[in-house]
Each structure stands twice: as structure tokens, then as C-alpha cells.
N, C-alpha and C positions, 0 to 999 in steps of 0.2 A: 157493608155491615153484615155480620153473620145472622143467620136465621135465629129467632127467639131472643135476639139481643135488641136493646134499645139505646138510643143516644144518651150519653151521660150528661147530666146537667147539674147545676148547683143545688137542685132540690131532690135528686134521687141517689146521690152518691152514698155509699156506706160510711159509717163512722169508723175512723182509725185514730185511736188516742195513744198517748205516750205509754200507758200501761200495757196495751196490746203489743206495741212495738218492742218494749223491753222484754216481755215474756217470749216473743218470737225470736228475738236475737239470742236469748239465753239457750234456746233449743236448737239453733242452727249455726254451727261452727263455721260454715262456709262464709258467713257474712263478717267474720272476724279477720279474714285474709286482708293484708295490707293493700290499699288501693281501691277496695270496694266502697269504702265510706264516702268517696267523692260523689257517688250517686245521690247521697242524701242532701246535697247542697241545693238550695233554691235557685242559685245562679245557673245550675245545670238543668235540673229537673223541670222547672217551670217553663223553660224554653224548648226542651227536648220532647216533652210529652205531647202527643197529638192523637186525634181520632179515637177518643175514649168512648167505649161502649160497655154495657153491663147487662147481666142477666141474673134474675133471682129464681132459685128453685128450692122450695121449702125454706130452710133457714140459711142456705148457702147463697152468698152473693159473689158472682165472678165478674171481675173488672178486667177488661182487656184494653190495650193501647198500643200505639206504635211509638217507639223511642228513636229519635233521629240519631244516626251514627255521628259521633262528634268530629270525626276526621274526614268523612265523606258525606256531608250533610244532604247532598242531593240524591243519594241512593235510597232505596226503599228502607223504611225504618225497621228496627228489630221488634218482633212481636213479643209482647210481655203480658203476663196475666198475674192477678192477685186474687186469691180466694179467701173469703172471710165468712166465718160462722157468726151471723148476726145475733143469733139466740144466745150463744155462749160468749160473745164478744171476744173472739180470738181469731188470729190470722192463721189460716191453714197452711198456705204456701205462697211464695212469690217467685215466679219463674220467668226466665228469658229463654225463648225457643230458637234463637237464630245465631247469636254471637259465639265465637270460638271458645270463650271462657265460661260459657253458661253452665257446663257440667259441674265445675268446681265452685260456683258462686261468682256472679258478676254484678257490676254496678247498675245495670239496667233494671233488674228486678227491684233493687233498692230505690232507684229513681222514682218508679211508679208508686211504691209503698209510701215514700215520704211525700210525694205529690198529693196522695190521698190524705195524708196526715195534715198537710198545710191547708188543704181545702176544708178539713174538719175544723181547724182553728179560725177560719175566716168568719167574721160576723155575718149574721143573716141579713139579706137585703131583699127589697121588694121585687126587683127585677130578676129574671131567670137567665143564667148564663149557660150556653150550650158548649160542651167540650168536644163535640164531634166536629173537629176542624183540624186543618193542617198545623203542625207545630211551628213555632216561630223560627226555630233553628233550621228546619227544612226549607224555609222560604229564602234563606240566604243564597244569593246568586240568581234568583228568579224574580220574585216580586219584591224582595229586599235587595237593593244594590248597595253601593257604598254608603256608610253611615259614620257619623261622628261618634266619638266615644260617649258623649253625654246622651246620645240617643239609644245606645245599647243598654245602658244601665240606669236604674232609677236612683240617681244620686240624691242623698239627703244631707242637709247641713247638720253635721254632728256637733252638738254643744261641746264647748271646750271644758275640760275638767281641771280642777286645780292640780298642779304638779306635785304639791306637797299636802300632807294631811291624811291621816289614817284613822280619824276619829270614829267613823262608822265601823270599820273592821275591828278596831280595838274594843269597841263596845260589845260587838258580837262575840269576840273571843273571850272577853272578860266574863260575860254572862254564861257562856258555855262552861268555862272553867269553874265558876262558882257553883254551878248546878251539878258538877261532877259528870258532865255529859261524856258519853263514849263515842260521839260523832267523830268522823274523820278530821273535821276542821279542828276540833278541840284537841284531838290526839296529836295533830301536827304542831300545835302551838303550846304544848305543855311546858316548854322551856325555850330558851333562846336558840338552842341548837335543834335542828330538825331531827325528829325521832328516827327517820330513815338513816341519817348520817350517824346517829349514835349506834345503830345496829349493823350498818354496812361494814363488811370486812375491809372494803376498799378505803373508806373514810377512817376507820379505826387504824388501818395501816399508815395512812398519812399522818395521823396524830402520833402514832408510835414512833415513827422515824424522827420526829422532832425531839424525842427523849433520849436517843442513844446514837452513838457513832458506830456501834458494833451490833447490829440487829441479828437476832436469831429466832428460830421458830418457837422454841420453848418460852422465851421471854415474851414474845408477841402474844401467845395464848394466855399467859398470865396477865398481860396488859388488858386483853379483852375481858377476861374474867373480872378484873377490878373495875372496868368501865361500863360493863353491862350490868343490869339488875332485873329483877322480876317484873317491875313496872314497864320497862322498855320492852321486854319480851312479850308482855301481855298486849301492849299497844301495837306491836308489829303483827300479832295474830289478827287483831281487829282490822288493821290497815290493809292486810293482804287477803282478806276473806274472799275476794273474787278470783284468787289464784292466778291462773294463766291469762286472765283478762285484765290483770292489774300490773302496771309498770312497777309498782313498789315490790311486788312479788319477785320479779326478775332481779331487781336491785339487791334484795336481801339474799337471794340464792347465789349471787356471784361469789365464786371461790369457796363456797361451802360444800361440804359433802352432804348431799341430800339423801333421804331414805332410799329413793329409787336407784341411786348410784352406789349405795354402801357396799353391796356384795362385790361389785366389780372393782371398786377402789381398793378394798381390803385385799383382793387377790391379784392386783395388777403389779407387774414387774417392770413395765416400760414407762419411764418418767416423762418422756416427751411424745407420747402417743395419743390415741383417740380418747382415752379415759381422762387425761389431763385437759384436753381441749373441751370435753363435755362438762367438766367441773367449772371451767372458766367461761363457758358460754352463758351469757346473760341476755341474749337477744331473743325476740319472739320467734317461735317456730310454727311452721304451717301444720305440722302433725301428719301422721300416717292415716290411712283410711280406717284402721282399727281404732286409733286414738279419737278420730272424729265420731265414730260410732259410739265409743264409750262416753264422750261428752253428751251426745244426743240422748243416750239411754239412762244417764246417771240418775236423773230425778226419779224416773219410773222404777229403777232398780232399788233406790233408797226406800221408796214407798213399800215395796215388797218386803225388804229386810225389816223395816219398822213394824209391819203387820205381823210377820212371822215371829219376831223376837219380842213383840209387844213393848217396844221402846220408842222414845222420842229422840230423833236424830237432828243434829244441828250442823250447819256448815262451819268450817274453820279455815283459817289462813295458814301462813307459815308458822310452825312452832319451833322456837329456838329456846335454848336453856343457857343462862349466863355461865354455868359451870362447864359447859361443853360448847364453846362459842363457834367452833368451826363446823358444827353439824346443824342440820335443819331437816324438818319433815313437814309434809303437807298431806294429812289424811283426807279422805273424801268426805268424812263426816265423823261426829263423835256423839256419844250419849253420856249419861252420868257414869256408866260403867265401862263402855266399850270405845275402842278406837276402830274405825271402819275403813277398810281398803277394798275397792271394787275393781274387778277386771271384766272386760267384755270382749272375749275372743270372737272373731268373725266366723271361723271354721271349727268344726269338731276336732280336727287333728291338731289344732293349736291349743286346745284346753290343757294338753299335757305340759305346756310351757309353764303352767301355774299349779296344776295338781297332777301328781303321778298316778299311774294306773292303780297303785296301792292306796290311793287316797291321801297321800302326804303332800304338803305344800313344798314346791321346789325351792332351792336355796335363795335365789334372788328375791322373790316376793316375801319369803319368810323373814329375811334380814330387813326388808323394807318395813314390814309391819312391826317387827320387834323394835326398830329405832323409833317409829311413830309412837308406840306405847311408852318407850323409855323416856323420850323427851317430854311427852304430855302427861307423864306420871299416871298412866292407866295400867291396871293389873291384868286387863283382858282385852283381846282384840278379836274382831270378826273379819275373816278373809272370805270375800264373797265373789264367786265367779258366775256371771250371768250365762245362761244357755246361749249358744250361737243362734238359736231360734227364739230368743226371748220375746221378740215382737209378737209372736203367736202363742208360745207356751207359758210365758211369764215365770219360768223356772230359774231359781238362783241357788247354787250350791253354797252353803254357809258353813265355814269352819271356825269354831270357837277356840282361840289360842291363848294360853296364859303367857304372861311376861316372863322371859328367861334372862335375868340380869347378868348371869355369868356369861351367857352367849353374847349379850350386848357389849359388855366390857371387853371381851376378847376381840370381837370383830371391829369395834371402834378403835381399839388400840392398834390393830393392824392398819386400818384405814388412816389413822392419824399419822402413823409412821410414813406412809406413802405421801400424805399431804405435806409433811415437813420437807420431804425430798423433792417433790415434783411441783407443788402448788405455791408454797411459800416463797421460793426464790423468784418466781414470776411476779407474785403479788408485791413483794418488797421493792422490786425494780421497776 
């Protein structure tokens, strides 16, 4: 045990609740990487965590533990720590110091974090349990030899549920719809057909193919205009408010020209190249280092913008318009007046990718913000570039831009022409 640390017990562990975990996950994009979430499972963490110790200094509580390697359980465990500000009830960080994947986010930090969460949920007992002990997983092959399956897991008799009958769900949905609730559940059940299917170009294309033997792009766009409406578009915005953390967001993006791709689609001449692949890509992406930094800083940058402009900003999802069904836009935030787009360059020499030395917005982000304003029916936009040293200087360059409808119509017309040649043939087939 390290100096100044004490053995962790059921009476001295810090509180980790679901609100703290939710806020921490929103600020740490590394934990959204596929595969990391396995560490949250009790079936892994409760057996893998051992030798838990902690130290309190002022309002900071540091918890350290050894996590047994899942493939070589008899090797020394990975050293993991979680730091918690008990005064502000927030998680500062969760780190693994030993495994190869720790720099980009790994499951061992998640395992200890959720181990603390599960201990918080456990009811108080009169006896004190000490957690300074060897993990169950690391005992395999030494003190634990061969075991039967029933000894490995705490099997419970699961009560059988009726195979039919949706009375409870029907009652919940009925109540939500009568109260005009904007919850995701109510949004999903506003009609017999899933809202996502009504807005997805993929599902719209399936429906369109049943109506014609000679499909063409212009007719399909008209079909979408007739089958989409403002209510569906509004529901999609609500349903995709988590943006890249939402599966629905990726579903709606598929085959649509999004604001971030508008400029390159409008100027692309190669129908079977990278631009076409990007428009058709609907899977989750890991993101670049710059994108991860942008996600981490977004909340703080929005606060600075709101203070400087004296406005209230709200998060939004994917904005689509039934009159322009093959386009979509996801602004970082909106106010009553403004549509807001944020950029967070890492280096000073990359600022020029967004703002020229003369102070003008470069063509790609300009087209992005214009489409966001056009689809959301805002007359003004804020293009905001955080300083590469924002963490220390808190500086944001804010450009106030008016909507240019002529520009939007021209660039959207060019992009739509490319979409008809490159995207529609793949979508219809």
C-alpha cells in the first residue's frame, strides 16, 4: 500500500452516482470508443478489481486499484486510479497507467469507475467489508482451480414473463401522447411507422421503389417532399439531439448532404470517389485528435459565446427540411436569433483553415454555416473559432454572419446535381 493511502472499505469509499458518470462521459470522448463499454459490466469489474486503496486531500479523493488482465489473469494487475472532487460531486479523471490502450481510453478505467458506482448503490450494512484484497479473477489457477459454471456466476431464477400483452407499454405511450410529451418514447410512437423510418432516405427509397418501375432522382426527391412534413422534421431534431452519440443521428445522415460536406459535394467531379463514400458513410467514427478536443471544449466554448453575446444557447439535433429532403445540418447550438458553429483548432497555423489572415471565413465552413441557417430558418449565424490555447486564455473569435439565400440556392443546386449522379444510383440499388 502506498504511503498516505488507507485500505478501502464499505464505509470510506467516495460516492459515485449516475449524474456524475453522465457528466464525465459527456466531457471525455475517449470513453465513447467501441469496446471500452465492456468495462462497465459487473460481470467483469466486480471480479477484476482488487487491492483498492484511497487517499483524501482537501476535497479530492483518489481511489487506486489493481485490475486483473482478462487474458493473463496471473500477471500483475493494471494500476488504475479515479479522482473525485467530493465537494463539487464530480469525477475529475479515470486513468489506467499500464495497458497499451490507456492513452486513447481503455476499459480498465471504466471498470474501476463503475465498480465505485455499484458500491454506491449497495444498501448500507452493519458489517464492514474491506476491499484491500486479491481480485477474484487473479485467483484463477492458484487458489481457484477448476469450477463449475454455477459457481462462477450468481444465477437467479428469472420469473417468466407473458409472451403476449403490451398493456403497460400501451398505457405509457397513450399517456405520453395525450399530454403532448416531447419525450423520445412519445416521439417514436406518434404513429404506427417509426419516425426514423419516415425520415430516413434509405426507408423512403424502399417505399418509393414500390411505386414505380422507372425510378429517377427527380421523382424520388418529389416523393420525399410529399412524404415528409414539418412535424416529422421537428421530431427528428429532438430524437438526434445527442448528435454523434446517437444512433438515430447516423441513420438520418445516411445518403444526405450534410452541412459539413456541402462545399466539397458541390465542387466534386468524381462520382465514385471519397466524397461519395463520405456521404454514404453512416457508421460511427473514432474522430481525429482535433475533433476530440473540440468535443471536450464545446461546453466551455458555448459558455463564453453566451456570455459575450448575452444570449441563451440550446443544443440541437439534425435539422432537415421537407422541401429540401436530401440535405441535413447539425449546428453546435442555437439561440432565438443565431445558428452557432464552433471550431477548435489545436495549432495556431491551422486557424487559417477556418479564418483567412484578412478575417474572412474560408469557403467550406462558410457553406456549412449558411446551410445550417437556411434549413433552420435563421437569419443570422455565429461562426466561432476557439483559441488553440483556449484552456488557458479562454479566447473565442466570433464572426456574425447574415444568411445569404442566393448563395445557398446556388451551392445547393450544384450539390444536388452531384447527388443525383453519384448518390442516388447507389441508394436506389
